[in-house]
Each structure stands twice: as structure tokens, then as C-alpha cells.
Backbone as CSV, one residue per row, in Angstrom:
resi,resn,N_x,N_y,N_z,CA_x,CA_y,CA_z,C_x,C_y,C_z
1,MET,45.145,-55.345,-76.502,43.769,-55.758,-76.282,43.673,-56.769,-75.148
2,GLU,44.607,-57.728,-75.135,44.578,-58.742,-74.090,44.764,-58.127,-72.717
3,ASN,45.622,-57.104,-72.632,45.883,-56.460,-71.357,44.618,-55.803,-70.813
4,CYS,43.830,-55.193,-71.681,42.573,-54.568,-71.268,41.606,-55.610,-70.710
5,MET,41.545,-56.760,-71.361,40.658,-57.829,-70.904,41.140,-58.381,-69.561
6,PHE,42.459,-58.475,-69.403,43.043,-58.970,-68.163,42.709,-58.022,-67.009
7,ILE,42.874,-56.732,-67.240,42.571,-55.739,-66.201,41.082,-55.751,-65.880
8,GLU,40.237,-55.906,-66.901,38.794,-55.983,-66.670,38.449,-57.212,-65.820
9,LYS,39.130,-58.327,-66.035,38.918,-59.532,-65.232,39.278,-59.264,-63.770
10,MET,40.396,-58.583,-63.543,40.805,-58.243,-62.175,39.780,-57.297,-61.542
11,ARG,39.291,-56.356,-62.335,38.273,-55.416,-61.861,37.016,-56.167,-61.444
12,GLN,36.559,-57.088,-62.285,35.352,-57.853,-61.986,35.533,-58.713,-60.735
13,SER,36.722,-59.288,-60.576,37.000,-60.089,-59.382,36.940,-59.223,-58.132
14,LEU,37.552,-58.045,-58.191,37.528,-57.140,-57.037,36.111,-56.684,-56.717
15,LEU,35.327,-56.376,-57.743,33.944,-55.963,-57.511,33.110,-57.101,-56.922
16,SER,33.392,-58.320,-57.346,32.674,-59.478,-56.800,33.017,-59.669,-55.324
17,ILE,34.292,-59.548,-54.995,34.719,-59.651,-53.587,34.053,-58.552,-52.776
18,GLU,34.062,-57.337,-53.311,33.443,-56.200,-52.617,31.959,-56.450,-52.378
19,ARG,31.271,-56.957,-53.390,29.830,-57.218,-53.284,29.544,-58.236,-52.174
20,ILE,30.343,-59.281,-52.117,30.158,-60.296,-51.074,30.448,-59.702,-49.703
21,ASN,31.511,-58.905,-49.600,31.854,-58.289,-48.315,30.800,-57.282,-47.865
22,ARG,30.136,-56.647,-48.816,29.122,-55.657,-48.457,27.815,-56.309,-48.015
23,ASN,27.660,-57.608,-48.235,26.448,-58.301,-47.797,26.290,-58.276,-46.288
24,ASP,27.402,-58.127,-45.563,27.312,-58.103,-44.098,26.999,-56.711,-43.567
25,GLY,26.753,-55.754,-44.460,26.323,-54.429,-44.030,27.404,-53.369,-44.071
26,SER,28.624,-53.727,-44.435,29.672,-52.713,-44.484,29.499,-51.851,-45.724
27,ASN,30.067,-50.654,-45.656,29.945,-49.762,-46.813,31.077,-50.019,-47.799
28,GLN,31.036,-49.323,-48.914,31.996,-49.546,-49.990,33.434,-49.287,-49.536
29,PHE,33.639,-48.202,-48.800,34.981,-47.861,-48.342,35.563,-48.960,-47.455
30,VAL,34.770,-49.427,-46.507,35.231,-50.472,-45.588,35.519,-51.763,-46.346
31,ALA,34.653,-52.109,-47.285,34.854,-53.339,-48.065,36.143,-53.253,-48.879
32,ARG,36.387,-52.124,-49.527,37.604,-51.972,-50.325,38.848,-51.918,-49.454
33,LEU,38.732,-51.298,-48.296,39.863,-51.250,-47.369,40.214,-52.655,-46.887
34,GLU,39.196,-53.457,-46.623,39.401,-54.842,-46.211,40.096,-55.646,-47.319
35,ILE,39.697,-55.417,-48.560,40.343,-56.087,-49.691,41.802,-55.674,-49.773
36,ALA,42.068,-54.376,-49.668,43.448,-53.868,-49.738,44.306,-54.474,-48.640
37,ARG,43.768,-54.559,-47.436,44.528,-55.159,-46.331,44.793,-56.636,-46.583
38,SER,43.805,-57.334,-47.121,43.982,-58.760,-47.409,45.070,-58.989,-48.450
39,LEU,45.153,-58.074,-49.418,46.143,-58.211,-50.493,47.466,-57.533,-50.151
40,LYS,47.495,-56.806,-49.027,48.691,-56.074,-48.579,49.137,-55.054,-49.618
41,VAL,48.152,-54.308,-50.125,48.419,-53.199,-51.039,47.653,-51.987,-50.522
42,SER,47.915,-50.845,-51.119,47.216,-49.640,-50.686,45.789,-49.623,-51.226
43,LEU,44.965,-48.852,-50.556,43.587,-48.682,-51.001,43.562,-48.050,-52.392
44,ALA,44.508,-47.153,-52.654,44.574,-46.489,-53.960,44.798,-47.501,-55.084
45,THR,45.568,-48.536,-54.830,45.802,-49.571,-55.845,44.493,-50.255,-56.211
46,ILE,43.725,-50.609,-55.206,42.429,-51.259,-55.433,41.502,-50.313,-56.189
47,GLU,41.432,-49.066,-55.742,40.583,-48.069,-56.396,40.982,-47.888,-57.858
48,ASN,42.278,-47.824,-58.130,42.745,-47.603,-59.497,42.405,-48.772,-60.409
49,ILE,42.507,-49.981,-59.906,42.137,-51.140,-60.727,40.639,-51.130,-60.999
50,ILE,39.847,-50.864,-59.972,38.394,-50.859,-60.130,37.956,-49.757,-61.096
51,ARG,38.615,-48.619,-61.045,38.250,-47.499,-61.924,38.977,-47.536,-63.262
52,LEU,39.699,-48.630,-63.512,40.421,-48.837,-64.772,41.425,-47.721,-65.051
53,ARG,42.139,-47.310,-64.024,43.140,-46.260,-64.159,44.553,-46.830,-64.256
54,VAL,44.669,-48.095,-64.543,45.985,-48.728,-64.643,46.164,-49.298,-66.041
55,LYS,47.417,-49.412,-66.453,47.704,-50.002,-67.759,48.084,-51.465,-67.622
56,THR,48.651,-51.833,-66.477,49.033,-53.223,-66.224,48.757,-53.565,-64.765
57,VAL,48.678,-54.843,-64.500,48.563,-55.348,-63.130,49.674,-56.373,-62.942
58,ASN,50.430,-56.212,-61.891,51.513,-57.129,-61.571,50.968,-58.565,-61.523
59,GLY,51.720,-59.501,-62.087,51.282,-60.896,-62.121,51.046,-61.478,-60.739
60,ALA,51.931,-61.152,-59.799,51.773,-61.667,-58.430,50.496,-61.114,-57.796
61,LEU,50.209,-59.840,-58.047,48.980,-59.243,-57.515,47.749,-59.883,-58.156
62,ALA,47.823,-60.159,-59.437,46.699,-60.811,-60.130,46.418,-62.183,-59.525
63,ILE,47.468,-62.927,-59.220,47.296,-64.243,-58.597,46.671,-64.093,-57.221
64,GLN,47.127,-63.102,-56.454,46.558,-62.859,-55.130,45.085,-62.494,-55.214
65,ILE,44.741,-61.650,-56.186,43.332,-61.251,-56.358,42.488,-62.473,-56.694
66,ASN,42.978,-63.315,-57.586,42.243,-64.520,-57.969,42.043,-65.445,-56.773
67,ARG,43.099,-65.647,-55.995,42.983,-66.514,-54.804,42.015,-65.932,-53.784
68,LEU,42.096,-64.610,-53.569,41.178,-63.969,-52.627,39.738,-64.113,-53.117
69,HIS,39.532,-63.999,-54.408,38.194,-64.157,-54.996,37.660,-65.562,-54.716
70,ILE,38.476,-66.559,-54.973,38.071,-67.945,-54.727,37.785,-68.167,-53.246
71,ASN,38.683,-67.699,-52.380,38.500,-67.886,-50.938,37.248,-67.170,-50.433
72,THR,36.972,-65.995,-50.970,35.785,-65.239,-50.561,34.514,-65.975,-50.977
73,ILE,34.507,-66.496,-52.179,33.334,-67.243,-52.651,33.141,-68.511,-51.825
74,GLU,34.236,-69.215,-51.529,34.125,-70.423,-50.707,33.597,-70.104,-49.311
75,ALA,34.072,-69.020,-48.727,33.598,-68.631,-47.398,32.121,-68.256,-47.426
76,GLU,31.699,-67.553,-48.472,30.287,-67.176,-48.599,29.419,-68.414,-48.806
77,ARG,29.893,-69.348,-49.616,29.155,-70.586,-49.839,29.001,-71.352,-48.524
78,ALA,30.080,-71.442,-47.765,30.029,-72.142,-46.480,29.063,-71.448,-45.522
79,ARG,29.079,-70.118,-45.525,28.172,-69.365,-44.659,26.713,-69.615,-45.044
80,LEU,26.427,-69.606,-46.344,25.057,-69.849,-46.798,24.599,-71.270,-46.476
81,GLU,25.479,-72.234,-46.665,25.114,-73.617,-46.337,24.873,-73.769,-44.843
82,ASN,25.684,-73.108,-44.030,25.510,-73.167,-42.580,24.172,-72.553,-42.176
83,GLU,23.833,-71.409,-42.762,22.547,-70.782,-42.460,21.385,-71.693,-42.856
84,ARG,21.516,-72.329,-44.012,20.461,-73.233,-44.469,20.321,-74.419,-43.512
85,GLU,21.440,-74.987,-43.107,21.408,-76.123,-42.181,20.796,-75.725,-40.837
86,LEU,21.146,-74.542,-40.346,20.566,-74.077,-39.081,19.063,-73.881,-39.209
87,ALA,18.641,-73.328,-40.340,17.208,-73.127,-40.555,16.473,-74.467,-40.573
88,ILE,17.063,-75.446,-41.217,16.455,-76.778,-41.269,16.474,-77.421,-39.890
89,GLN,17.596,-77.286,-39.191,17.757,-77.902,-37.869,16.739,-77.358,-36.866
90,PHE,16.485,-76.054,-36.902,15.574,-75.447,-35.937,14.144,-75.360,-36.454
91,ASN,13.886,-76.019,-37.579,12.545,-76.059,-38.165,11.936,-74.673,-38.328
92,LEU,12.741,-73.748,-38.766,12.229,-72.410,-38.997,11.310,-72.441,-40.202
93,THR,10.236,-71.685,-40.102,9.333,-71.614,-41.241,9.903,-70.594,-42.217
94,LEU,10.344,-71.101,-43.321,10.928,-70.248,-44.345,9.980,-70.119,-45.509
95,ASP,9.991,-68.957,-46.061,9.250,-68.721,-47.282,9.882,-69.589,-48.373
96,PRO,9.099,-70.377,-49.080,9.674,-71.239,-50.130,10.492,-70.458,-51.162
97,ASP,10.084,-69.226,-51.434,10.840,-68.405,-52.376,12.237,-68.092,-51.830
98,GLU,12.315,-67.826,-50.513,13.618,-67.548,-49.900,14.506,-68.786,-49.959
99,MET,13.928,-69.939,-49.700,14.702,-71.176,-49.742,15.190,-71.448,-51.157
100,ASP,14.329,-71.205,-52.139,14.735,-71.373,-53.537,15.863,-70.412,-53.886
101,GLU,15.785,-69.193,-53.368,16.831,-68.199,-53.630,18.161,-68.647,-53.032
102,VAL,18.131,-69.174,-51.818,19.350,-69.662,-51.178,19.935,-70.826,-51.979
103,GLU,19.081,-71.745,-52.397,19.546,-72.880,-53.196,20.156,-72.403,-54.515
104,THR,19.548,-71.403,-55.137,20.068,-70.857,-56.385,21.426,-70.210,-56.164
105,LEU,21.553,-69.424,-55.087,22.831,-68.779,-54.781,23.923,-69.808,-54.511
106,LEU,23.578,-70.866,-53.800,24.556,-71.922,-53.537,24.987,-72.603,-54.832
107,ALA,24.035,-72.865,-55.705,24.363,-73.491,-56.989,25.260,-72.581,-57.822
108,GLU,24.963,-71.277,-57.830,25.802,-70.332,-58.562,27.213,-70.289,-57.993
109,ALA,27.315,-70.298,-56.662,28.631,-70.261,-56.020,29.431,-71.512,-56.367
110,ARG,28.779,-72.663,-56.335,29.474,-73.909,-56.684,29.943,-73.887,-58.141
111,ALA,29.080,-73.399,-59.035,29.438,-73.343,-60.456,30.601,-72.386,-60.687
112,LEU,30.585,-71.251,-60.016,31.667,-70.285,-60.166,32.971,-70.846,-59.627
113,LEU,32.901,-71.551,-58.518,34.113,-72.168,-57.959,34.682,-73.211,-58.911
114,ARG,33.808,-74.017,-59.519,34.284,-75.007,-60.492,34.944,-74.320,-61.678
115,LYS,34.324,-73.242,-62.154,34.863,-72.499,-63.296,36.226,-71.901,-62.954
116,LEU,36.343,-71.306,-61.777,37.615,-70.701,-61.365,38.688,-71.773,-61.159
117,ALA,38.282,-72.915,-60.632,39.245,-74.000,-60.424,39.780,-74.526,-61.748
118,ARG,38.903,-74.629,-62.755,39.354,-75.065,-64.079,40.335,-74.076,-64.681
119,LYS,40.054,-72.783,-64.526,40.951,-71.762,-65.056,42.295,-71.791,-64.349
120,GLU,42.279,-72.014,-63.036,43.524,-72.032,-62.268,44.371,-73.236,-62.664
121,LYS,43.741,-74.377,-62.935,44.472,-75.572,-63.341,45.112,-75.379,-64.717
122,SER,44.386,-74.698,-65.591,44.903,-74.514,-66.957,45.972,-73.433,-67.026
123,ALA,46.040,-72.585,-66.040,47.035,-71.480,-66.046,48.410,-71.921,-65.641
């Protein structure tokens, strides 16, 4: 049972990385290929984990996936903060709803990073 939950966690991390990578307009194949290259594994390995076609995940690969997840979230958070700062700096007229959405996304990213950092410390 624990192994299934562990694989599901790796799957969710990979899907989260893919979702963030797809925000820049790339398609699913390109996003997954980029993940595979970052982890130095084949695309089939990534596909198999995402489709739950594996019984185990190597511990070293799991650590790499977790680190890539954290790094991807940190990079996205930095990108969002930079966009917000540029918008403020150039006095762009932003829809208040859009600004609230950006603030919410930043808060979620910070909370997720704190949660992942706590898990990494306890592991």
C-alpha cells in the first residue's frame, strides 16, 4: 500500500512540473521531454510513472523528481514575482482580479515550498 502512495506522490510531482512547464505554451510532449532530460532518464520512464505503469521507483530518481519539483516551483514563484514587480514599476493598469490571482498563486507557491521543505528535512 505504501508503495502505491509513493508512486502516486511521484506522479503528482511530475504532473505539477509538467503543468508549470506548459504555462509557457509548450505542449505535453515537449514538457515531458524536458522533464526527462532534466532527470537524465528516458521519456518512457516519465510516461510510465505518470500512467502508473510501474511497481517501484528508484530512490535516487524519487529524490531527483522531488528536487526538480521544488526547483520548478521556486523558478515559477520568482517569475511571477518578477512579473508583478515589473507591472508595478511600469504602472501598468491591471485588473484587480488579475492582481489578486497573482497574489494567490504566489501565496500557494510559498506554502507549497514550505510544505516540501518540511518534508525534505524530516526525510
